[in-house]
MDAnalysis code that builds the backbone (N, CA, C; Angstrom):
import MDAnalysis as mda
import numpy as np

u = mda.Universe.empty(672, n_residues=224, atom_resindex=np.repeat(np.arange(224), 3), trajectory=True)
u.add_TopologyAttr("name", ["N", "CA", "C"] * 224)
u.add_TopologyAttr("resid", np.arange(1, 225))
u.add_TopologyAttr("resname", ["UNK", "UNK", "UNK", "UNK", "UNK", "UNK", "UNK", "UNK", "UNK", "UNK", "UNK", "UNK", "UNK", "UNK", "UNK", "UNK", "UNK", "UNK", "UNK", "UNK", "UNK", "UNK", "UNK", "UNK", "UNK", "UNK", "UNK", "UNK", "UNK", "UNK", "UNK", "UNK", "UNK", "UNK", "UNK", "UNK", "UNK", "UNK", "UNK", "UNK", "UNK", "UNK", "UNK", "UNK", "UNK", "UNK", "UNK", "UNK", "UNK", "UNK", "UNK", "UNK", "UNK", "UNK", "UNK", "UNK", "UNK", "UNK", "UNK", "UNK", "UNK", "UNK", "UNK", "UNK", "UNK", "UNK", "UNK", "UNK", "UNK", "UNK", "UNK", "UNK", "UNK", "UNK", "UNK", "UNK", "UNK", "UNK", "UNK", "UNK", "UNK", "UNK", "UNK", "UNK", "UNK", "UNK", "UNK", "UNK", "UNK", "UNK", "UNK", "UNK", "UNK", "UNK", "UNK", "UNK", "UNK", "UNK", "UNK", "UNK", "UNK", "UNK", "UNK", "UNK", "UNK", "UNK", "UNK", "UNK", "UNK", "UNK", "UNK", "UNK", "UNK", "UNK", "UNK", "UNK", "UNK", "UNK", "UNK", "UNK", "UNK", "UNK", "UNK", "UNK", "UNK", "UNK", "UNK", "UNK", "UNK", "UNK", "UNK", "UNK", "UNK", "UNK", "UNK", "UNK", "UNK", "UNK", "UNK", "UNK", "UNK", "UNK", "UNK", "UNK", "UNK", "UNK", "UNK", "UNK", "UNK", "UNK", "UNK", "UNK", "UNK", "UNK", "UNK", "UNK", "UNK", "UNK", "UNK", "UNK", "UNK", "UNK", "UNK", "UNK", "UNK", "UNK", "UNK", "UNK", "UNK", "UNK", "UNK", "UNK", "UNK", "UNK", "UNK", "UNK", "UNK", "UNK", "UNK", "UNK", "UNK", "UNK", "UNK", "UNK", "UNK", "UNK", "UNK", "UNK", "UNK", "UNK", "UNK", "UNK", "UNK", "UNK", "UNK", "UNK", "UNK", "UNK", "UNK", "UNK", "UNK", "UNK", "UNK", "UNK", "UNK", "UNK", "UNK", "UNK", "UNK", "UNK", "UNK", "UNK", "UNK", "UNK", "UNK", "UNK", "UNK", "UNK", "UNK", "UNK", "UNK", "UNK", "UNK", "UNK"])
u.atoms.positions = np.array([
    [-21.123, 6.975, 4.915],
    [-20.137, 8.053, 4.852],
    [-20.147, 8.800, 6.180],
    [-18.950, 8.957, 6.771],
    [-18.846, 9.624, 8.066],
    [-17.694, 10.609, 8.034],
    [-17.892, 11.749, 8.720],
    [-16.893, 12.805, 8.729],
    [-16.361, 13.026, 10.148],
    [-15.080, 13.378, 10.211],
    [-14.474, 13.694, 11.505],
    [-13.406, 14.765, 11.299],
    [-13.517, 15.851, 12.061],
    [-12.516, 16.909, 11.973],
    [-11.173, 16.370, 12.453],
    [-10.111, 16.587, 11.665],
    [-8.776, 16.138, 12.036],
    [-7.921, 17.291, 12.543],
    [-8.285, 18.508, 12.169],
    [-7.619, 19.721, 12.646],
    [-8.476, 20.893, 12.193],
    [-7.988, 22.119, 12.397],
    [-8.763, 23.276, 11.957],
    [-8.774, 23.415, 10.438],
    [-7.931, 22.623, 9.756],
    [-7.894, 22.695, 8.293],
    [-7.829, 21.313, 7.636],
    [-8.366, 20.324, 8.320],
    [-8.362, 18.969, 7.763],
    [-9.609, 18.210, 8.198],
    [-10.113, 17.381, 7.297],
    [-11.316, 16.601, 7.551],
    [-11.094, 15.167, 7.094],
    [-11.427, 14.216, 7.962],
    [-11.368, 12.801, 7.612],
    [-12.717, 12.367, 7.066],
    [-12.690, 11.708, 5.922],
    [-13.911, 11.210, 5.299],
    [-13.861, 9.687, 5.325],
    [-14.705, 9.067, 6.142],
    [-14.742, 7.611, 6.239],
    [-15.822, 7.070, 5.298],
    [-15.439, 6.103, 4.474],
    [-16.371, 5.515, 3.521],
    [-16.726, 4.083, 3.899],
    [-16.312, 3.670, 5.067],
    [-16.600, 2.343, 5.587],
    [-15.779, 2.122, 6.838],
    [-16.027, 1.029, 7.518],
    [-15.327, 0.754, 8.768],
    [-14.460, -0.494, 8.709],
    [-14.628, -1.309, 7.656],
    [-13.873, -2.561, 7.556],
    [-12.983, -2.533, 6.323],
    [-11.727, -2.965, 6.497],
    [-10.789, -3.025, 5.380],
    [-11.250, -4.095, 4.396],
    [-11.320, -3.721, 3.133],
    [-11.744, -4.663, 2.107],
    [-11.858, -3.974, 0.763],
    [-11.985, -4.785, -0.292],
    [-11.997, -4.257, -1.659],
    [-13.198, -3.356, -1.925],
    [-14.373, -3.705, -1.384],
    [-15.579, -2.926, -1.673],
    [-15.477, -1.505, -1.119],
    [-15.038, -1.389, 0.124],
    [-14.895, -0.057, 0.727],
    [-13.781, 0.715, 0.027],
    [-12.697, 0.037, -0.278],
    [-11.586, 0.742, -0.916],
    [-11.958, 1.233, -2.306],
    [-12.859, 0.516, -2.992],
    [-13.323, 0.976, -4.301],
    [-14.038, 2.320, -4.168],
    [-14.786, 2.502, -3.085],
    [-15.433, 3.806, -2.837],
    [-14.387, 4.896, -2.615],
    [-13.325, 4.553, -1.873],
    [-12.243, 5.507, -1.646],
    [-11.608, 5.918, -2.971],
    [-11.320, 4.941, -3.813],
    [-10.660, 5.201, -5.098],
    [-11.555, 6.025, -6.023],
    [-12.837, 5.717, -6.041],
    [-13.748, 6.465, -6.919],
    [-13.828, 7.944, -6.503],
    [-13.921, 8.194, -5.200],
    [-13.971, 9.582, -4.732],
    [-12.649, 10.278, -5.026],
    [-11.545, 9.583, -4.821],
    [-10.229, 10.150, -5.132],
    [-10.135, 10.516, -6.604],
    [-10.584, 9.619, -7.483],
    [-10.529, 9.874, -8.926],
    [-11.330, 11.112, -9.311],
    [-12.521, 11.249, -8.744],
    [-13.356, 12.401, -9.080],
    [-12.721, 13.694, -8.591],
    [-12.135, 13.663, -7.398],
    [-11.460, 14.856, -6.873],
    [-10.239, 15.224, -7.716],
    [-9.608, 14.220, -8.312],
    [-8.467, 14.491, -9.190],
    [-8.923, 14.987, -10.562],
    [-10.042, 14.444, -11.047],
    [-10.574, 14.845, -12.348],
    [-11.195, 16.239, -12.300],
    [-11.838, 16.558, -11.190],
    [-12.501, 17.857, -11.029],
    [-11.995, 18.506, -9.742],
    [-10.773, 19.064, -9.778],
    [-10.170, 19.632, -8.561],
    [-11.006, 20.763, -7.969],
    [-10.988, 20.845, -6.646],
    [-11.661, 21.927, -5.921],
    [-10.580, 22.906, -5.469],
    [-10.809, 24.193, -5.731],
    [-9.774, 25.215, -5.517],
    [-9.234, 25.234, -4.097],
    [-10.105, 24.990, -3.099],
    [-9.648, 25.115, -1.712],
    [-9.053, 23.830, -1.124],
    [-9.037, 22.759, -1.902],
    [-8.410, 21.515, -1.434],
    [-6.891, 21.642, -1.583],
    [-6.185, 21.435, -0.497],
    [-4.727, 21.568, -0.498],
    [-4.015, 20.218, -0.655],
    [-4.593, 19.160, -0.095],
    [-3.957, 17.840, -0.183],
    [-5.005, 16.759, 0.066],
    [-4.798, 15.608, -0.573],
    [-5.688, 14.456, -0.406],
    [-4.829, 13.250, -0.074],
    [-5.100, 12.606, 1.056],
    [-4.340, 11.424, 1.452],
    [-5.293, 10.244, 1.639],
    [-5.330, 9.312, 0.677],
    [-6.210, 8.145, 0.823],
    [-5.607, 7.097, 1.752],
    [-6.475, 6.295, 2.357],
    [-6.045, 5.191, 3.210],
    [-6.964, 3.994, 2.937],
    [-6.976, 3.023, 3.831],
    [-7.779, 1.819, 3.622],
    [-9.262, 2.135, 3.432],
    [-9.820, 2.915, 4.354],
    [-11.263, 3.163, 4.365],
    [-11.605, 4.646, 4.347],
    [-10.626, 5.498, 4.159],
    [-10.870, 6.927, 4.340],
    [-10.000, 7.789, 3.430],
    [-10.361, 9.070, 3.409],
    [-9.555, 10.099, 2.756],
    [-9.355, 11.225, 3.762],
    [-8.134, 11.710, 3.867],
    [-7.862, 12.879, 4.690],
    [-7.756, 14.070, 3.750],
    [-8.664, 15.005, 3.906],
    [-8.718, 16.194, 3.038],
    [-8.191, 17.398, 3.815],
    [-7.111, 17.985, 3.329],
    [-6.586, 19.229, 3.904],
    [-7.072, 20.376, 3.035],
    [-7.599, 21.409, 3.662],
    [-8.223, 22.486, 2.896],
    [-7.781, 23.860, 3.386],
    [-8.103, 24.878, 2.599],
    [-7.806, 26.272, 2.931],
    [-8.856, 26.766, 3.915],
    [-8.486, 26.862, 5.181],
    [-9.444, 27.239, 6.225],
    [-9.889, 28.692, 6.129],
    [-9.188, 29.492, 5.343],
    [-9.609, 30.879, 5.131],
    [-10.783, 30.928, 4.150],
    [-10.794, 29.980, 3.198],
    [-11.818, 29.977, 2.155],
    [-13.100, 29.259, 2.569],
    [-12.978, 28.183, 3.357],
    [-14.140, 27.367, 3.724],
    [-13.997, 26.857, 5.158],
    [-15.131, 26.409, 5.718],
    [-15.080, 25.783, 7.039],
    [-15.433, 24.297, 6.898],
    [-15.407, 23.587, 8.010],
    [-15.650, 22.147, 7.966],
    [-17.022, 21.793, 7.388],
    [-18.034, 22.559, 7.719],
    [-19.390, 22.264, 7.237],
    [-19.464, 22.380, 5.719],
    [-18.802, 23.386, 5.163],
    [-18.817, 23.577, 3.708],
    [-18.043, 22.467, 3.009],
    [-16.932, 22.070, 3.600],
    [-16.145, 20.966, 3.035],
    [-16.972, 19.681, 3.047],
    [-17.629, 19.427, 4.162],
    [-18.450, 18.223, 4.282],
    [-19.564, 18.203, 3.241],
    [-20.227, 19.319, 3.045],
    [-21.321, 19.386, 2.077],
    [-20.821, 19.112, 0.656],
    [-19.693, 19.714, 0.314],
    [-19.159, 19.535, -1.039],
    [-18.700, 18.102, -1.262],
    [-18.053, 17.498, -0.268],
    [-17.577, 16.125, -0.410],
    [-18.737, 15.130, -0.463],
    [-19.819, 15.428, 0.235],
    [-21.012, 14.573, 0.157],
    [-21.568, 14.574, -1.262],
    [-21.571, 15.750, -1.869],
    [-22.033, 15.870, -3.257],
    [-21.119, 15.080, -4.196],
    [-19.808, 15.225, -4.005],
    [-18.848, 14.510, -4.844],
    [-18.983, 12.994, -4.677],
    [-19.204, 12.540, -3.449],
    [-19.277, 11.100, -3.205],
    [-20.504, 10.506, -3.887],
    [-21.619, 11.242, -3.899],
    [-22.820, 10.781, -4.581],
    [-22.552, 10.603, -6.067],
    [-21.814, 11.526, -6.643],
    [-21.478, 11.451, -8.063],
    [-20.424, 10.375, -8.326],
    [-19.488, 10.207, -7.376],
    [-18.413, 9.230, -7.563],
    [-18.947, 7.809, -7.651],
    [-20.063, 7.535, -6.975],
    [-20.649, 6.192, -7.008],
    [-21.018, 5.771, -8.426],
    [-21.282, 6.745, -9.300],
    [-21.728, 6.456, -10.662],
    [-20.567, 6.293, -11.637],
    [-19.354, 6.543, -11.184],
    [-18.198, 6.373, -12.057],
    [-17.990, 4.896, -12.373],
    [-17.590, 4.577, -13.599],
    [-17.277, 3.174, -13.903],
    [-16.025, 2.748, -13.155],
    [-15.979, 1.493, -12.792],
    [-14.806, 0.988, -12.077],
    [-13.586, 1.048, -12.985],
    [-12.480, 1.502, -12.449],
    [-11.242, 1.575, -13.224],
    [-10.677, 0.168, -13.414],
    [-10.103, -0.082, -14.586],
    [-9.510, -1.386, -14.852],
    [-8.228, -1.519, -14.040],
    [-8.161, -2.553, -13.228],
    [-6.987, -2.747, -12.363],
    [-5.778, -3.168, -13.192],
    [-4.635, -2.611, -12.867],
    [-3.378, -2.954, -13.529],
    [-2.671, -4.035, -12.715],
    [-2.139, -5.048, -13.369],
    [-1.425, -6.117, -12.672],
    [0.076, -5.842, -12.727],
    [0.706, -5.813, -11.554],
    [2.147, -5.597, -11.449],
    [2.779, -6.862, -10.891],
    [3.743, -7.427, -11.625],
    [4.424, -8.631, -11.170],
    [5.759, -8.247, -10.541],
    [6.007, -8.769, -9.344],
    [7.229, -8.445, -8.603],
    [8.028, -9.721, -8.360],
    [9.206, -9.869, -8.996],
    [10.047, -11.041, -8.740],
    [10.725, -10.911, -7.380],
    [10.780, -11.999, -6.640],
    [11.351, -11.975, -5.282],
    [12.263, -13.170, -5.069],
    [13.441, -12.906, -4.525],
    [14.321, -13.972, -4.053],
    [14.065, -14.118, -2.556],
    [13.508, -15.245, -2.155],
    [13.078, -15.457, -0.778],
    [14.176, -16.085, 0.081],
    [14.168, -15.711, 1.370],
    [15.025, -16.352, 2.354],
    [16.482, -15.939, 2.294],
    [17.298, -16.593, 3.116],
    [18.725, -16.294, 3.174],
    [18.977, -14.865, 3.620],
    [20.024, -14.268, 3.084],
    [20.362, -12.887, 3.443],
    [19.303, -11.916, 2.967],
    [18.552, -12.303, 1.927],
    [17.508, -11.426, 1.392],
    [16.225, -11.470, 2.234],
    [16.011, -12.564, 2.943],
    [14.806, -12.707, 3.766],
    [15.150, -13.253, 5.133],
    [15.825, -12.446, 5.963],
    [16.343, -12.954, 7.238],
    [15.284, -13.378, 8.240],
    [14.022, -12.990, 8.032],
    [12.973, -13.362, 8.993],
    [12.112, -14.521, 8.506],
    [12.410, -15.050, 7.338],
    [11.550, -16.090, 6.768],
    [11.432, -17.303, 7.684],
    [12.555, -17.770, 8.199],
    [12.509, -18.978, 9.031],
    [11.785, -18.724, 10.352],
    [11.956, -17.530, 10.916],
    [11.257, -17.217, 12.165],
    [9.749, -17.129, 11.945],
    [9.343, -16.508, 10.825],
    [7.913, -16.459, 10.495],
    [7.367, -17.872, 10.369],
    [8.113, -18.732, 9.685],
    [7.679, -20.116, 9.515],
    [7.544, -20.826, 10.860],
    [8.527, -20.622, 11.742],
    [8.493, -21.269, 13.054],
    [7.308, -20.769, 13.878],
    [7.058, -19.472, 13.845],
    [5.942, -18.908, 14.607],
    [4.599, -19.450, 14.137],
    [4.499, -19.705, 12.843],
    [3.216, -20.140, 12.290],
    [3.127, -21.659, 12.154],
    [4.176, -22.366, 12.576],
    [4.155, -23.823, 12.498],
    [4.191, -24.344, 11.076],
    [4.939, -23.652, 10.222],
    [5.020, -24.010, 8.811],
    [6.483, -24.155, 8.414],
    [6.714, -24.731, 7.245],
    [8.063, -24.747, 6.688],
    [8.282, -23.427, 5.949],
    [9.540, -22.990, 5.794],
    [9.798, -21.774, 5.015],
    [9.228, -21.867, 3.600],
    [9.305, -23.062, 3.013],
    [8.784, -23.260, 1.652],
    [7.278, -23.018, 1.607],
    [6.554, -23.424, 2.678],
    [5.101, -23.227, 2.722],
    [4.759, -21.743, 2.875],
    [5.571, -21.019, 3.654],
    [5.346, -19.569, 3.792],
    [5.458, -18.904, 2.431],
    [6.499, -19.259, 1.682],
    [6.682, -18.693, 0.342],
    [5.517, -19.080, -0.567],
    [5.124, -20.339, -0.503],
    [4.011, -20.821, -1.324],
    [2.739, -20.013, -1.054],
    [2.463, -19.761, 0.213],
    [1.273, -18.992, 0.563],
    [1.412, -17.529, 0.158],
    [2.620, -16.974, 0.283],
    [2.831, -15.562, -0.058],
    [2.637, -15.317, -1.552],
    [3.097, -16.242, -2.396],
    [2.993, -16.038, -3.841],
    [1.642, -16.486, -4.403],
    [0.851, -17.201, -3.606],
    [-0.407, -17.746, -4.107],
    [-1.477, -16.677, -4.304],
    [-1.339, -15.581, -3.600],
    [-2.391, -14.560, -3.602],
    [-2.038, -13.371, -4.491],
    [-3.060, -12.771, -5.094],
    [-2.898, -11.500, -5.796],
    [-3.323, -10.405, -4.830],
    [-2.435, -9.454, -4.577],
    [-2.659, -8.441, -3.547],
    [-3.196, -7.142, -4.134],
    [-3.938, -6.435, -3.305],
    [-4.530, -5.155, -3.684],
    [-3.731, -4.025, -3.047],
    [-3.367, -3.026, -3.848],
    [-2.630, -1.865, -3.328],
    [-3.617, -0.870, -2.740],
    [-3.701, -0.846, -1.408],
    [-4.679, -0.006, -0.737],
    [-4.275, 1.467, -0.721],
    [-3.041, 1.737, -0.385],
    [-2.591, 3.130, -0.378],
    [-1.074, 3.180, -0.288],
    [-0.525, 4.379, -0.493],
    [0.916, 4.604, -0.420],
    [1.217, 5.446, 0.805],
    [2.314, 5.138, 1.475],
    [2.664, 5.904, 2.669],
    [4.009, 5.485, 3.213],
    [4.398, 6.074, 4.329],
    [5.654, 5.790, 5.024],
    [6.848, 6.347, 4.257],
    [6.960, 5.988, 2.964],
    [8.035, 6.491, 2.100],
    [7.491, 6.527, 0.679],
    [8.016, 7.376, -0.196],
    [7.552, 7.401, -1.589],
    [7.676, 6.025, -2.230],
    [6.573, 5.556, -2.812],
    [6.586, 4.261, -3.475],
    [6.314, 3.075, -2.584],
    [6.113, 3.308, -1.271],
    [5.826, 2.209, -0.340],
    [4.326, 1.933, -0.379],
    [3.938, 0.823, -1.007],
    [2.526, 0.467, -1.164],
    [2.113, -0.564, -0.127],
    [1.020, -0.276, 0.574],
    [0.457, -1.206, 1.551],
    [-0.434, -2.196, 0.803],
    [-0.039, -3.457, 0.804],
    [-0.719, -4.481, 0.019],
    [-1.457, -5.454, 0.934],
    [-2.650, -5.800, 0.542],
    [-3.426, -6.765, 1.308],
    [-4.240, -7.644, 0.354],
    [-4.818, -8.696, 0.878],
    [-4.702, -9.091, 2.290],
    [-3.889, -10.372, 2.369],
    [-2.917, -10.381, 3.275],
    [-2.046, -11.534, 3.466],
    [-2.870, -12.717, 3.990],
    [-2.578, -13.940, 3.555],
    [-3.291, -15.104, 4.097],
    [-3.149, -15.176, 5.623],
    [-4.202, -15.562, 6.298],
    [-4.182, -15.664, 7.758],
    [-3.064, -16.586, 8.248],
    [-2.763, -17.616, 7.468],
    [-1.785, -18.612, 7.905],
    [-0.390, -18.029, 8.121],
    [-0.067, -16.909, 7.439],
    [1.277, -16.330, 7.583],
    [1.240, -14.905, 8.138],
    [0.072, -14.462, 8.585],
    [-0.018, -13.133, 9.205],
    [0.823, -13.128, 10.480],
    [1.752, -12.184, 10.577],
    [2.711, -12.136, 11.678],
    [2.922, -10.692, 12.113],
    [2.952, -10.418, 13.412],
    [3.139, -9.026, 13.857],
    [4.516, -8.480, 13.524],
    [4.625, -7.155, 13.560],
    [5.909, -6.494, 13.328],
    [6.937, -6.941, 14.371],
    [8.199, -6.657, 14.062],
    [9.265, -6.910, 15.023],
    [9.081, -6.020, 16.253],
    [9.420, -6.526, 17.423],
    [9.325, -5.710, 18.632],
    [10.317, -4.548, 18.589],
    [11.481, -4.791, 18.014],
    [12.493, -3.746, 17.860],
    [12.795, -3.579, 16.375],
    [12.426, -2.448, 15.759],
    [12.676, -2.250, 14.329],
    [14.169, -2.247, 14.003],
    [14.486, -2.634, 12.800],
    [15.866, -2.555, 12.317],
    [16.223, -1.085, 12.029],
    [17.500, -0.769, 12.221],
    [17.947, 0.594, 11.928],
    [18.008, 0.839, 10.425],
    [18.211, -0.237, 9.653],
    [18.216, -0.091, 8.199],
    [17.723, -1.358, 7.533],
    [16.781, -1.174, 6.622],
    [16.258, -2.260, 5.799],
    [16.671, -1.959, 4.362],
    [17.218, -2.936, 3.668],
    [17.709, -2.731, 2.306],
    [16.569, -2.419, 1.345],
    [16.853, -1.571, 0.373],
    [15.880, -1.270, -0.677],
    [15.492, -2.552, -1.400],
    [14.201, -2.701, -1.692],
    [13.705, -3.888, -2.372],
    [13.283, -5.004, -1.445],
    [13.505, -4.833, -0.132],
    [13.118, -5.876, 0.822],
    [11.599, -6.044, 0.848],
    [11.167, -7.294, 0.854],
    [9.739, -7.626, 0.926],
    [9.429, -8.029, 2.358],
    [8.491, -7.313, 2.980],
    [8.167, -7.571, 4.375],
    [6.703, -7.878, 4.592],
    [6.404, -8.432, 5.752],
    [5.010, -8.649, 6.157],
    [4.832, -8.101, 7.564],
    [3.620, -7.606, 7.815],
    [3.252, -7.070, 9.129],
    [1.750, -7.223, 9.278],
    [1.332, -8.041, 10.236],
    [-0.096, -8.313, 10.350],
    [-0.564, -9.016, 9.079],
    [-1.632, -8.499, 8.465],
    [-2.147, -9.079, 7.231],
    [-1.756, -8.238, 6.018],
    [-0.658, -7.479, 6.173],
    [-0.163, -6.653, 5.081],
    [1.184, -7.177, 4.585],
    [1.489, -6.865, 3.337],
    [2.825, -7.107, 2.804],
    [3.207, -5.877, 2.001],
    [4.513, -5.652, 1.830],
    [4.974, -4.451, 1.153],
    [6.420, -4.626, 0.718],
    [6.857, -3.721, -0.170],
    [8.242, -3.697, -0.631],
    [8.851, -2.353, -0.245],
    [9.975, -2.386, 0.445],
    [10.659, -1.146, 0.820],
    [11.316, -0.534, -0.420],
    [10.948, 0.689, -0.805],
    [11.536, 1.292, -2.006],
    [12.934, 1.853, -1.791],
    [13.267, 2.181, -0.549],
    [14.576, 2.746, -0.204],
    [15.144, 2.019, 1.012],
    [16.428, 2.232, 1.265],
    [17.035, 1.750, 2.504],
    [16.582, 2.684, 3.625],
    [15.776, 2.170, 4.536],
    [15.227, 2.960, 5.633],
    [15.150, 2.090, 6.885],
    [14.954, 2.704, 8.049],
    [14.606, 1.897, 9.223],
    [13.263, 1.216, 8.984],
    [13.032, 0.096, 9.630],
    [11.754, -0.579, 9.437],
    [11.555, -1.740, 10.383],
    [10.284, -2.021, 10.698],
    [9.963, -3.081, 11.650],
    [9.187, -4.241, 11.062],
    [9.028, -4.266, 9.737],
    [8.319, -5.382, 9.132],
    [9.233, -6.602, 9.068],
    [8.648, -7.778, 9.062],
    [9.433, -9.015, 9.006],
    [9.807, -9.298, 7.547],
    [11.100, -9.395, 7.298],
    [11.619, -9.504, 5.940],
    [11.704, -10.959, 5.495],
    [11.056, -11.257, 4.368],
    [11.039, -12.637, 3.882],
    [11.716, -12.782, 2.522],
    [12.068, -11.674, 1.867],
    [12.710, -11.750, 0.565],
    [13.097, -10.372, 0.067],
    [13.586, -10.340, -1.173],
    [13.970, -9.054, -1.763],
    [13.764, -9.110, -3.270],
    [13.357, -7.984, -3.848],
    [13.178, -7.884, -5.292],
    [14.300, -7.056, -5.909],
    [14.700, -7.375, -7.144],
    [15.705, -6.558, -7.820],
    [15.108, -5.300, -8.455],
    [13.777, -5.189, -8.457],
    [13.131, -4.047, -9.095],
    [13.343, -2.762, -8.294],
    [13.409, -1.640, -8.992],
    [13.443, -0.326, -8.351],
    [11.995, 0.134, -8.197],
    [11.521, 0.196, -6.966],
    [10.113, 0.493, -6.716],
    [9.780, 1.973, -6.927],
    [10.794, 2.836, -6.824],
    [10.559, 4.278, -6.992],
    [11.777, 4.904, -7.644],
    [11.533, 5.685, -8.701],
    [12.602, 6.419, -9.378],
    [12.096, 7.794, -9.794],
    [12.841, 8.819, -9.430],
    [12.418, 10.181, -9.752],
    [12.428, 10.458, -11.244],
    [13.275, 9.752, -11.997],
    [13.396, 10.004, -13.430],
    [12.470, 9.119, -14.262],
    [11.495, 8.467, -13.611],
    [10.572, 7.578, -14.311],
    [9.161, 8.131, -14.196],
    [8.339, 7.875, -15.206],
    [6.934, 8.298, -15.158],
    [6.036, 7.092, -15.396],
    [5.208, 6.695, -14.434],
    [5.144, 7.278, -13.091],
    [6.364, 6.877, -12.249],
    [6.642, 7.676, -11.229],
    [7.828, 7.433, -10.407],
    [7.713, 6.149, -9.594],
    [6.502, 5.872, -9.095],
    [6.279, 4.662, -8.306],
    [5.863, 3.494, -9.182],
    [6.410, 2.313, -8.919],
    [6.079, 1.128, -9.707],
    [4.655, 0.652, -9.419],
    [4.189, 0.868, -8.190],
    [2.843, 0.437, -7.793],
    [2.009, 1.665, -7.446],
    [0.774, 1.704, -7.946],
    [-0.148, 2.805, -7.663],
    [-1.358, 2.276, -6.895],
    [-2.090, 3.182, -6.264],
    [-3.304, 2.804, -5.543],
    [-4.266, 2.093, -6.491],
    [-4.810, 0.971, -6.035],
    [-5.764, 0.216, -6.834],
    [-5.136, -0.864, -7.692],
    [-3.804, -0.875, -7.824],
    [-3.135, -1.913, -8.604],
    [-3.286, -3.280, -7.948],
    [-3.175, -4.315, -8.767],
    [-3.108, -5.691, -8.279],
    [-1.646, -6.133, -8.388],
    [-1.148, -6.774, -7.347],
    [0.276, -7.125, -7.288],
    [0.440, -8.628, -7.066],
    [1.289, -9.219, -7.881],
    [1.562, -10.645, -7.787],
    [3.061, -10.838, -7.590],
    [3.442, -11.612, -6.570],
    [4.853, -11.909, -6.326],
    [5.235, -13.217, -7.024],
    [6.447, -13.219, -7.596],
    [6.948, -14.387, -8.323],
    [8.327, -14.758, -7.797],
    [8.522, -16.016, -7.379],
    [9.829, -16.402, -6.823],
    [10.899, -16.505, -7.905],
    [12.116, -16.048, -7.577],
    [13.267, -16.185, -8.480],
    [14.451, -16.689, -7.661],
    [15.418, -17.251, -8.351],
    [16.629, -17.730, -7.686],
    [17.571, -16.562, -7.421],
    [18.578, -16.822, -6.610],
    [19.585, -15.786, -6.336],
    [20.296, -15.371, -7.627],
    [20.584, -16.364, -8.497],
    [21.249, -16.058, -9.771],
    [20.372, -15.158, -10.634],
    [19.073, -15.446, -10.665],
    [18.148, -14.610, -11.451],
    [18.058, -13.208, -10.856],
    [18.064, -13.137, -9.532],
    [18.037, -11.833, -8.854],
    [19.257, -11.004, -9.262],
    [20.451, -11.591, -9.186],
    [21.678, -10.865, -9.494],
    [21.741, -10.479, -10.964],
    [21.223, -11.342, -11.829],
    [21.202, -11.034, -13.259],
    [20.287, -9.846, -13.540],
    [19.142, -9.825, -12.859],
    [18.204, -8.710, -13.043],
    [18.782, -7.402, -12.542],
    [19.560, -7.460, -11.466],
    [20.176, -6.257, -10.929],
    [21.241, -5.695, -11.882],
    [21.910, -6.605, -12.604],
    [22.952, -6.174, -13.526],
    [22.366, -5.647, -14.832],
    [21.137, -6.074, -15.146],
    [20.521, -5.708, -16.440],
    [20.246, -4.210, -16.525],
])
């Protein structure tokens, strides 16, 4: 466990240095305990791959006091039982207008588009954290064979439901936004809705499985 001041009212809590399920489980356990037993001076908690960013009331406490309290919480969080992971299945129509970067990803990696899809759907992904936009879940870890860097020039608009890859991550865009991830498909699911509980389809710690569908199945699901 390592601490680093992020501002006069924020502290970064590192629970490991390498991205992976074991370190992220520590992040999730500490997050759960902080949610179950809220601390009055905590203003916001932002989890990431290996860390938590804690924003606090600087009038009530200083960095040393925050660090001491979080160390105590982390010791207790280790004893929490592991939460049962929820499996979320995401249907995806790959390629064509829905996945304009699929063929380029395949060419860069020396694979056929069909093999890229096969590798993408073969893995069950872990939802490490949410960010960028409401409902945007960073999923890992993408197979090395199809890991591809972001676009050099981001698109001005990416359609809602687009499935992208960047490095060893994959994700689904919940809204139409600018974006630089390489798009390989699109889902008919609504990833975020304000009138739904929970609003986001994917939560931190969820397991996510992609399932290929045809264009006809995609359009039918959108009409349903």
